[in-house]
C-alpha positions as MATLAB code, in Angstrom:
seq = 'MQLLIDIRTKKDKKLFIDLANRLDIKSAEISVEDFEDIALAHAIKNGLKSPKIDKETFINSLQKRINKK';
ca = [
     -11.820    6.360    3.386;
      -7.717    5.981    3.371;
      -5.087    8.300    2.498;
      -1.667    7.622    2.354;
       1.097   10.400    2.491;
       4.835    9.568    1.932;
       6.564   12.040    4.762;
      10.008   12.753    3.906;
      11.186   14.453    7.485;
      10.249   14.038   11.345;
       9.668   17.259   11.509;
       6.972   16.877    8.686;
       5.650   13.757   10.369;
       5.250   15.900   13.731;
       3.309   17.827   12.059;
       0.669   15.404    9.988;
       0.304   13.411   13.143;
      -0.356   16.621   15.888;
      -2.537   17.558   12.633;
      -4.696   14.427   12.541;
      -4.970   14.294   16.492;
      -6.393   17.844   16.652;
      -8.890   16.900   14.229;
      -9.728   13.195   15.834;
      -8.522   11.512   12.801;
      -7.123    7.990   13.379;
      -3.617    7.982   12.074;
      -0.617    5.015   11.870;
       2.580    4.554   10.706;
       3.246    1.650    8.636;
       6.310    0.234    7.227;
       7.035   -0.009    3.245;
       6.694   -3.720    3.506;
       3.400   -3.370    5.310;
       2.337   -0.918    2.587;
       3.231   -3.562    0.052;
       1.410   -6.641    1.678;
      -1.619   -4.332    1.936;
      -1.351   -3.264   -1.818;
      -0.730   -7.127   -2.876;
      -3.684   -8.549   -0.567;
      -5.743   -5.741   -2.326;
      -4.513   -6.904   -6.023;
      -5.178  -10.494   -5.446;
      -8.849   -9.232   -3.920;
      -9.581   -7.662   -7.148;
      -7.858  -10.498   -9.328;
     -10.325  -12.793   -7.846;
     -13.416  -10.856   -9.760;
     -11.143  -10.985  -12.836;
     -11.455  -13.570  -15.620;
      -9.173  -16.877  -14.674;
      -5.655  -16.652  -16.205;
      -3.275  -19.627  -16.516;
      -0.592  -20.106  -13.806;
       2.487  -19.015  -16.239;
       0.587  -15.605  -17.119;
       0.161  -15.308  -13.473;
       4.021  -16.119  -12.391;
       5.234  -13.619  -15.248;
       2.974  -10.870  -14.390;
       4.337  -10.838  -10.544;
       7.898  -11.655  -11.609;
       7.800   -8.494  -14.128;
       6.247   -6.475  -10.814;
       9.394   -7.866   -8.499;
      11.990   -6.755  -11.782;
      10.781   -2.886  -11.422;
      11.966   -2.731   -7.917;
];
């Protein structure tokens, strides 16, 4: 099971890391880029289970996601 927490201050980051260590829970800091890569890999993996779509539809879908940023 995974949990993602968007921590905004160094003080809060330290608090969560200390708590994870105290509870003997693994924790790791990842960059936004790493998170996006993980999300894309997950979407691709789930997409492999869905019905096939044509190339144009797929490209348009990716373009819409990029434009939302």
